[in-house]
C-alpha positions as CSV (number, residue, x, y, z in Angstrom):
1,X,26.2,-6.8,27.2
2,X,28.3,-7.4,24.1
3,X,28.5,-5.0,21.2
4,X,26.8,-7.6,19.0
5,X,23.9,-7.8,21.4
6,X,23.6,-4.0,21.5
7,X,23.6,-3.8,17.7
8,X,21.0,-6.6,17.3
9,X,18.6,-4.8,19.7
10,X,18.7,-1.7,17.5
11,X,17.9,-3.6,14.3
12,X,14.2,-3.7,13.3
13,X,13.0,-7.2,12.4
14,X,12.1,-8.0,8.7
15,X,8.8,-9.8,8.0
16,X,9.5,-13.1,6.3
17,X,7.2,-12.1,3.4
18,X,9.8,-9.6,2.4
19,X,12.8,-11.9,2.1
20,X,12.2,-12.9,-1.6
21,X,11.8,-9.3,-2.6
22,X,14.9,-8.2,-0.8
23,X,16.9,-11.0,-2.4
24,X,15.6,-10.1,-5.8
25,X,16.6,-6.5,-5.3
26,X,20.0,-7.5,-4.1
27,X,20.6,-9.8,-7.1
28,X,19.4,-7.1,-9.5
29,X,21.8,-4.7,-7.9
30,X,24.7,-7.1,-8.6
31,X,23.7,-7.4,-12.2
32,X,23.4,-3.6,-12.5
33,X,26.8,-3.2,-10.9
34,X,28.2,-5.6,-13.5
35,X,26.6,-3.6,-16.3
36,X,27.7,-0.2,-15.0
37,X,28.8,0.4,-11.4
38,X,26.8,3.6,-10.8
39,X,23.6,1.6,-11.5
40,X,24.7,-0.9,-8.9
41,X,24.8,1.8,-6.3
42,X,21.2,2.9,-7.2
43,X,20.2,-0.8,-6.9
44,X,21.8,-1.0,-3.5
45,X,19.8,2.0,-2.3
46,X,16.6,0.3,-3.6
47,X,17.6,-2.9,-1.8
48,X,17.9,-1.0,1.5
49,X,14.6,0.7,0.8
50,X,13.0,-2.7,0.2
51,X,14.3,-4.1,3.5
52,X,13.0,-0.9,5.2
53,X,9.6,-1.4,3.6
54,X,9.2,-4.9,5.0
55,X,10.2,-4.0,8.5
56,X,8.0,-5.5,11.2
57,X,8.8,-3.6,14.5
58,X,7.3,-4.8,17.8
59,X,4.5,-2.7,19.1
60,X,3.0,-1.9,22.5
61,X,-0.7,-2.2,22.2
62,X,-3.2,-0.6,24.6
63,X,-5.4,-3.3,26.1
64,X,-8.3,-1.4,27.7
65,X,-11.7,-2.9,26.7
66,X,-13.6,-0.8,24.1
67,X,-10.6,0.7,22.4
68,X,-10.2,0.5,18.6
69,X,-6.6,0.6,17.6
70,X,-5.1,1.5,14.3
71,X,-4.5,-1.5,12.0
72,X,-1.9,0.4,9.9
73,X,0.9,2.9,10.0
74,X,0.3,6.1,8.1
75,X,-1.9,9.1,8.4
76,X,-5.7,9.4,8.9
77,X,-7.1,10.4,5.5
78,X,-10.9,10.0,6.2
79,X,-13.2,10.2,9.2
80,X,-16.9,10.0,8.9
81,X,-19.9,7.7,8.2
82,X,-19.9,5.5,5.2
83,X,-21.7,2.4,3.9
84,X,-19.4,-0.6,4.3
85,X,-18.6,-2.8,1.3
86,X,-21.4,-5.2,0.5
87,X,-19.2,-8.2,0.6
88,X,-18.7,-7.7,4.4
89,X,-22.4,-8.2,4.9
90,X,-22.6,-5.5,7.6
91,X,-25.7,-3.9,6.2
92,X,-26.4,-1.0,3.9
93,X,-26.6,1.7,6.6
94,X,-23.6,4.1,7.1
95,X,-21.2,3.1,9.8
96,X,-18.4,5.1,11.6
97,X,-15.3,4.8,9.5
98,X,-11.7,5.8,10.0
99,X,-9.2,5.3,7.1
100,X,-5.4,5.2,7.4
101,X,-3.3,5.8,4.3
102,X,0.1,4.1,4.0
103,X,2.8,5.6,1.8
104,X,5.7,3.5,0.4
105,X,7.8,4.6,3.4
106,X,5.4,3.3,6.1
107,X,5.5,-0.1,7.7
108,X,2.9,-2.2,5.8
109,X,2.2,-5.0,8.3
110,X,-1.5,-4.7,9.3
111,X,-2.8,-5.5,12.7
112,X,-6.2,-6.4,14.2
113,X,-8.0,-3.2,15.4
114,X,-10.0,-5.1,18.1
115,X,-10.2,-8.2,20.1
116,X,-12.7,-10.7,18.6
117,X,-13.4,-13.6,16.3
118,X,-13.0,-13.2,12.5
119,X,-16.3,-14.4,11.2
120,X,-15.8,-13.3,7.6
121,X,-12.9,-12.7,5.2
122,X,-13.9,-11.4,1.7
123,X,-11.6,-10.7,-1.2
124,X,-12.8,-8.5,-4.1
125,X,-10.7,-7.8,-7.2
126,X,-10.8,-4.2,-8.5
127,X,-8.8,-1.2,-9.7
128,X,-5.6,0.4,-8.5
129,X,-6.4,4.1,-8.2
130,X,-4.7,6.3,-5.7
131,X,-5.7,4.8,-2.2
132,X,-5.8,8.3,-0.8
133,X,-9.0,9.0,-2.7
134,X,-12.5,8.2,-1.3
135,X,-13.5,6.2,-4.3
136,X,-10.6,3.7,-3.6
137,X,-12.9,2.2,-0.9
138,X,-15.4,1.3,-3.6
139,X,-13.3,0.7,-6.7
140,X,-10.0,-0.8,-5.7
141,X,-8.9,-4.3,-5.1
142,X,-9.5,-5.1,-1.4
143,X,-9.6,-7.8,1.3
144,X,-12.1,-7.3,4.1
145,X,-12.4,-8.8,7.6
146,X,-15.4,-8.9,9.9
147,X,-14.7,-9.1,13.7
148,X,-17.4,-10.2,16.2
149,X,-16.7,-8.6,19.5
150,X,-18.4,-7.9,22.8
151,X,-18.8,-4.3,21.6
152,X,-20.5,-5.2,18.3
153,X,-19.3,-6.0,14.8
154,X,-16.4,-4.3,13.2
155,X,-14.9,-4.4,9.7
156,X,-11.4,-3.8,8.5
157,X,-10.6,-3.6,4.8
158,X,-7.2,-3.8,3.2
159,X,-7.2,-1.7,0.0
160,X,-4.6,-1.9,-2.7
161,X,-3.3,1.4,-4.0
162,X,-1.7,3.0,-7.1
163,X,1.5,1.1,-6.6
164,X,0.3,-1.8,-4.4
165,X,-0.5,-4.9,-6.4
166,X,-0.7,-7.6,-3.8
167,X,-2.7,-8.0,-0.7
168,X,-1.5,-10.7,1.7
169,X,-3.8,-12.2,4.4
170,X,-2.3,-13.9,7.4
171,X,-5.6,-14.9,9.1
172,X,-8.5,-17.2,8.5
173,X,-12.2,-17.3,9.1
174,X,-13.2,-18.5,12.6
175,X,-9.9,-17.4,14.1
176,X,-9.9,-15.5,17.4
177,X,-7.5,-12.6,17.4
178,X,-6.3,-10.1,20.0
179,X,-6.0,-6.4,19.3
180,X,-2.6,-5.7,17.7
181,X,-2.2,-9.2,16.2
182,X,-0.7,-9.3,12.7
183,X,-3.5,-10.0,10.2
184,X,-2.0,-9.1,6.8
185,X,0.3,-7.0,4.7
186,X,-0.1,-4.9,1.5
187,X,2.6,-4.3,-1.1
188,X,3.6,-1.3,-1.8
189,X,1.5,1.7,-0.7
190,X,-2.1,1.4,0.3
191,X,-4.9,2.0,2.8
192,X,-6.9,0.3,5.5
193,X,-10.5,1.3,6.4
194,X,-12.0,0.4,9.8
195,X,-15.8,0.3,10.1
196,X,-17.3,0.6,13.6
197,X,-20.7,0.4,15.3
198,X,-22.4,3.6,16.4
199,X,-21.1,3.3,19.9
200,X,-17.6,4.1,18.6
201,X,-16.4,7.7,19.2
202,X,-13.5,8.6,16.9
203,X,-10.5,10.1,18.8
204,X,-8.4,11.1,15.7
205,X,-8.8,13.8,13.1
206,X,-7.8,14.2,9.5
207,X,-4.0,14.2,9.1
208,X,-3.4,12.5,12.4
209,X,-0.4,10.2,12.5
210,X,-1.3,6.6,13.1
211,X,0.9,3.7,14.3
212,X,-0.4,0.2,13.8
213,X,-1.1,-1.6,17.0
214,X,-0.6,1.5,19.2
215,X,-2.6,4.5,18.1
216,X,-6.2,4.6,19.5
217,X,-8.6,5.4,16.7
218,X,-11.9,5.3,18.7
219,X,-13.5,4.2,21.9
220,X,-16.8,2.3,22.1
221,X,-17.2,3.0,25.9
222,X,-16.9,6.7,26.1
223,X,-20.1,6.9,28.2
224,X,-18.3,5.2,31.2
225,X,-17.5,7.8,33.9
226,X,-13.8,6.9,34.3
227,X,-12.9,7.3,30.6
228,X,-11.4,10.6,29.4
229,X,-8.9,11.5,26.7
230,X,-7.0,14.6,25.9
231,X,-7.3,15.4,22.2
232,X,-5.2,17.6,20.1
């Protein structure tokens, strides 16, 4: 293996949606350097951060039936029962919900939490309050997905945050997706809520670290005899 191959395997891929921003940061850095060199170095650091923000690393997704996998990198900021947003048309009764908050240092590529068919995508404009707050689920700009699966109907909602001002959707209604598939991206710091049927048993707690496409948030088939998990 050549040194070039070895280095290339260590580099994390950048999502194409980030290229225009990285280029803009780089051009801005050159302009700042022309104005005053120390500003150029600050711009260079911001360019590196921008490239880091738009990273899109490969993930190894657990494929066991019934598992609900995290759609986002970050930490679990809410676990409980909440009424889903009305635009998802999932009813007005509380559902199991796990929320993952993404800081500006987390990977922001969002992934499908379950296998299924996307039967609804609903965008709703709104505010940009801190996405770590519960009221963000009701007040903030958001984009929701409804997944029809063999284990029931699930919802996933991309929520813009205090800094995030743009939600990007990669999917379309009627599309069949596999758990871990890329479905969207949010810029720059935000949250994703996952709504689940009553059969789902949460397997994470507040403050748990979540990795998109890898961390198991819940299991809808805990009643099966051969399923056991060590928590903590």
